[in-house]
C-alpha positions as CSV (number, residue, x, y, z in Angstrom):
1,X,15.3,3.5,-4.5
2,X,17.8,2.0,-6.9
3,X,20.1,4.2,-8.9
4,X,20.4,3.8,-12.7
5,X,23.8,4.0,-14.5
6,X,24.5,7.1,-16.4
7,X,24.4,6.3,-20.1
8,X,26.6,9.1,-21.3
9,X,23.6,10.7,-23.1
10,X,24.3,14.3,-23.8
11,X,21.2,16.4,-23.7
12,X,21.3,19.9,-25.2
13,X,18.4,21.6,-23.4
14,X,17.8,24.9,-21.6
15,X,15.1,23.3,-19.5
16,X,17.5,22.0,-16.8
17,X,18.6,25.6,-16.1
18,X,15.1,27.0,-15.8
19,X,12.9,24.4,-14.2
20,X,13.1,24.5,-10.3
21,X,14.2,21.3,-8.6
22,X,11.0,20.2,-6.9
23,X,12.6,16.8,-6.0
24,X,14.9,18.7,-3.6
25,X,11.9,19.5,-1.3
26,X,9.3,16.9,-2.3
27,X,9.5,13.1,-2.1
28,X,6.1,11.6,-3.0
29,X,5.7,8.3,-1.2
30,X,3.4,5.3,-1.7
31,X,2.8,2.5,0.8
32,X,5.8,0.2,0.6
33,X,5.7,-3.5,0.0
34,X,9.2,-4.3,1.3
35,X,9.1,-8.1,1.2
36,X,7.8,-10.7,-1.2
37,X,6.3,-12.7,1.7
38,X,2.8,-12.1,0.5
39,X,3.8,-12.7,-3.1
40,X,3.7,-9.0,-4.1
41,X,6.6,-6.6,-4.7
42,X,6.8,-2.9,-5.4
43,X,10.1,-1.3,-6.4
44,X,11.2,2.2,-7.6
45,X,14.0,3.1,-10.1
46,X,15.5,6.5,-10.6
47,X,15.3,8.1,-14.1
48,X,18.3,9.4,-16.1
49,X,19.8,12.5,-14.4
50,X,18.5,14.7,-17.2
51,X,15.0,13.7,-16.3
52,X,15.2,14.0,-12.6
53,X,13.5,17.3,-12.3
54,X,10.5,15.9,-14.3
55,X,10.2,12.3,-13.3
56,X,10.4,11.2,-9.7
57,X,10.7,7.5,-10.4
58,X,9.9,4.6,-12.6
59,X,8.1,1.9,-10.6
60,X,7.1,-1.7,-10.8
61,X,4.3,-3.6,-9.1
62,X,4.2,-7.4,-9.6
63,X,3.4,-10.8,-8.2
64,X,6.3,-13.2,-7.4
65,X,4.0,-16.2,-7.4
66,X,0.3,-16.8,-8.1
67,X,-1.8,-15.4,-5.2
68,X,-4.6,-17.3,-3.4
69,X,-7.1,-14.6,-4.4
70,X,-7.5,-11.1,-6.0
71,X,-5.3,-8.4,-4.6
72,X,-6.4,-4.9,-3.6
73,X,-3.7,-2.3,-4.1
74,X,-4.1,1.1,-2.5
75,X,-2.7,4.3,-4.1
76,X,-2.5,7.2,-1.7
77,X,-2.6,10.9,-2.6
78,X,0.9,12.1,-3.7
79,X,0.4,15.2,-5.8
80,X,1.7,13.5,-8.9
81,X,0.5,12.2,-12.3
82,X,1.3,8.7,-13.3
83,X,1.5,6.6,-16.5
84,X,1.2,2.9,-15.9
85,X,1.4,-0.1,-18.2
86,X,0.2,-3.7,-18.0
87,X,3.4,-5.6,-18.7
88,X,1.3,-8.8,-19.3
89,X,-0.5,-6.9,-22.1
90,X,1.7,-3.8,-22.9
91,X,-0.9,-2.3,-25.3
92,X,-2.9,-1.5,-22.2
93,X,-1.6,1.7,-20.6
94,X,-3.3,4.6,-18.7
95,X,-2.7,8.1,-17.4
96,X,-3.8,8.8,-13.9
97,X,-4.2,12.5,-12.9
98,X,-3.9,14.3,-9.6
99,X,-6.1,13.2,-6.8
100,X,-6.4,14.4,-3.2
101,X,-7.9,11.1,-2.1
102,X,-6.8,7.5,-2.1
103,X,-7.7,5.0,-4.8
104,X,-8.0,1.2,-4.6
105,X,-7.4,-1.1,-7.6
106,X,-8.7,-4.7,-7.6
107,X,-6.0,-6.8,-9.3
108,X,-5.9,-10.4,-10.4
109,X,-4.1,-13.3,-8.7
110,X,-1.2,-12.6,-11.0
111,X,-0.2,-9.2,-12.3
112,X,2.7,-7.1,-13.5
113,X,2.5,-3.3,-13.9
114,X,5.2,-0.8,-14.7
115,X,4.8,3.0,-14.4
116,X,6.2,6.5,-14.4
117,X,5.6,9.0,-11.6
118,X,5.9,12.6,-12.8
119,X,6.7,15.3,-10.3
120,X,4.0,18.0,-9.9
121,X,3.7,20.2,-13.0
122,X,6.1,18.0,-15.1
123,X,3.5,16.2,-17.2
124,X,1.7,19.4,-18.4
125,X,5.0,21.0,-19.2
126,X,6.3,18.1,-21.2
127,X,3.1,17.2,-23.1
128,X,1.0,20.3,-23.1
129,X,-2.1,18.6,-21.5
130,X,-3.5,20.8,-18.7
131,X,-3.4,18.9,-15.4
132,X,-7.0,19.9,-14.7
133,X,-8.2,17.8,-17.6
134,X,-7.1,14.7,-15.7
135,X,-7.9,15.5,-12.1
136,X,-9.5,12.5,-10.4
137,X,-9.5,10.6,-13.7
138,X,-7.7,7.6,-15.2
139,X,-7.8,7.5,-19.0
140,X,-6.3,5.1,-21.7
141,X,-3.0,6.6,-22.7
142,X,-3.5,5.7,-26.4
143,X,-6.4,8.1,-26.5
144,X,-4.3,11.0,-25.2
145,X,-0.7,10.3,-26.4
146,X,-0.8,7.5,-28.9
147,X,2.9,7.7,-29.8
148,X,4.0,7.5,-26.1
149,X,1.6,4.6,-25.5
150,X,3.1,2.8,-28.5
151,X,6.7,3.4,-27.4
152,X,6.0,2.2,-23.9
153,X,4.3,-0.9,-25.2
154,X,7.6,-1.7,-27.0
155,X,9.9,-0.9,-24.1
156,X,7.7,-2.4,-21.2
157,X,10.6,-2.5,-18.7
158,X,11.3,0.6,-16.5
159,X,15.0,-0.1,-17.2
160,X,14.3,1.1,-20.7
161,X,11.8,4.0,-20.1
162,X,14.6,6.6,-20.4
163,X,14.6,5.8,-24.1
164,X,11.0,7.1,-24.3
165,X,11.3,10.2,-22.2
166,X,14.8,11.6,-23.1
167,X,13.7,12.4,-26.7
168,X,10.5,13.9,-25.3
169,X,12.5,16.3,-23.1
170,X,15.0,17.1,-25.9
171,X,12.2,18.1,-28.2
172,X,9.9,19.8,-25.8
173,X,9.3,23.6,-25.9
174,X,7.7,25.3,-22.9
175,X,7.8,28.5,-20.9
176,X,8.4,28.2,-17.1
177,X,6.0,30.4,-15.3
178,X,8.0,31.8,-12.4
179,X,4.8,33.0,-10.6
180,X,3.6,29.4,-10.3
181,X,7.0,28.0,-9.3
182,X,7.6,30.7,-6.7
183,X,4.3,29.7,-5.1
184,X,5.1,26.0,-5.4
185,X,8.5,26.6,-3.8
186,X,6.8,28.5,-0.9
187,X,4.3,25.6,-0.4
188,X,7.1,23.0,-0.3
189,X,9.4,25.1,1.9
190,X,6.6,25.6,4.4
191,X,5.6,21.9,4.1
192,X,2.1,22.9,3.1
193,X,1.3,25.2,6.0
194,X,0.9,28.6,4.3
195,X,-2.5,30.2,3.4
196,X,-3.4,31.1,-0.2
197,X,-3.0,34.8,0.5
198,X,0.6,34.1,1.7
199,X,1.4,32.3,-1.6
200,X,0.1,34.9,-4.0
201,X,2.9,37.4,-4.2
202,X,2.5,39.7,-7.2
203,X,-0.5,37.8,-8.4
204,X,-4.1,37.5,-7.3
205,X,-5.4,34.4,-5.5
206,X,-7.7,33.8,-8.5
207,X,-4.8,33.9,-11.0
208,X,-2.8,31.6,-8.8
209,X,-5.7,29.1,-8.7
210,X,-5.8,29.1,-12.5
211,X,-2.0,28.4,-12.7
212,X,-2.3,25.5,-10.2
213,X,-5.3,24.1,-12.2
214,X,-3.1,24.1,-15.3
215,X,0.1,22.7,-13.8
216,X,-1.1,20.6,-10.8
217,X,-4.8,19.9,-11.4
218,X,-6.1,21.5,-8.2
219,X,-6.0,24.6,-6.0
220,X,-3.0,25.6,-4.0
221,X,-5.0,24.8,-0.9
222,X,-5.7,21.3,-1.9
223,X,-2.1,20.7,-3.1
224,X,-0.9,22.0,0.2
225,X,-3.1,19.4,2.0
226,X,-1.3,16.7,0.0
227,X,2.1,18.1,0.8
228,X,1.2,18.1,4.6
229,X,0.0,14.5,4.3
230,X,3.2,13.4,2.4
231,X,5.3,15.1,5.1
232,X,3.7,12.9,7.7
233,X,4.5,9.8,5.6
234,X,8.0,10.9,5.1
235,X,8.5,11.4,8.8
236,X,7.3,7.8,9.5
237,X,6.1,8.6,13.0
238,X,5.0,5.7,15.2
239,X,1.4,5.7,16.6
240,X,2.9,6.4,20.0
241,X,5.0,9.3,18.8
242,X,1.9,10.8,17.2
243,X,0.2,10.7,20.6
244,X,3.2,11.9,22.5
245,X,4.7,14.6,20.3
246,X,1.5,15.9,18.6
247,X,3.4,16.4,15.4
248,X,0.2,17.1,13.5
249,X,0.2,20.6,15.0
250,X,3.6,21.3,13.5
251,X,2.3,19.9,10.2
252,X,-0.4,22.5,10.1
253,X,-3.4,20.5,11.3
254,X,-5.9,22.3,13.6
255,X,-6.2,19.4,16.0
256,X,-6.1,15.6,16.1
257,X,-9.6,15.2,14.6
258,X,-8.6,17.4,11.6
259,X,-5.4,15.3,11.2
260,X,-7.2,12.0,11.3
261,X,-9.9,13.1,8.9
262,X,-7.5,14.3,6.2
263,X,-5.1,11.4,6.7
264,X,-7.9,8.9,6.2
265,X,-9.3,10.6,3.1
266,X,-5.8,10.5,1.5
267,X,-4.6,7.1,2.7
268,X,-7.8,5.1,3.1
269,X,-7.0,4.0,6.6
270,X,-6.7,5.9,10.0
271,X,-3.2,6.8,11.0
272,X,-3.1,4.4,13.9
273,X,-3.6,1.5,11.4
274,X,-1.5,2.9,8.5
275,X,1.5,3.8,10.5
276,X,1.9,0.6,12.5
């Protein structure tokens, strides 16, 4: 991931002192397209340091030459909410909510999309839209946040997206719910292996479910499944090491069949194909 230069922007905000650093424990990954050999590139760019506990990255997906046919792009479950913009027609932008399953997008022979990947809970905190309103949905951004849609259509390039979100952060007012973030921290520290009862300290399981609906868009159990899946992607095991080391047990899966079933639901391919 490329680093952005520090612009010398001074942000007077109490948020950085109160919002836990989810990025420290969670690195949401998407399938990489490392080379332009097939005519498609995917790159990520770090946000301004003041935004780093809210935005995981800005990203760009584009063709380097006209393709021979339509391109199918797979998005795997990552626990995040994303904004994405059609750079060929910047007035087209969308918000994608949390999903515990993969999605596939049929793209044209030529395309250029830019986007923003918000860390779990960041989007509802910044914009006041409950995450559950967007679970398993993709909606036009101008119907939800017309001012943000207009600003992104003007900026287009991820290199300039800080200019949109730094003012949002500076002007935002929210209360950090420590009960939610304590449970979130336990999920991430355990890499998604704890049961709901182990997460609900000083709060009922039902109350915790409501908080996760609001901030993440799904239950703690479902979010934990995504965290386990993402831990496997981050470990980058080979197919042989999966067979030999049985790391799916350490990751909290009951057995190999359980691991393969959940992996396929979140990736769209079985692990022996996806991890080649």
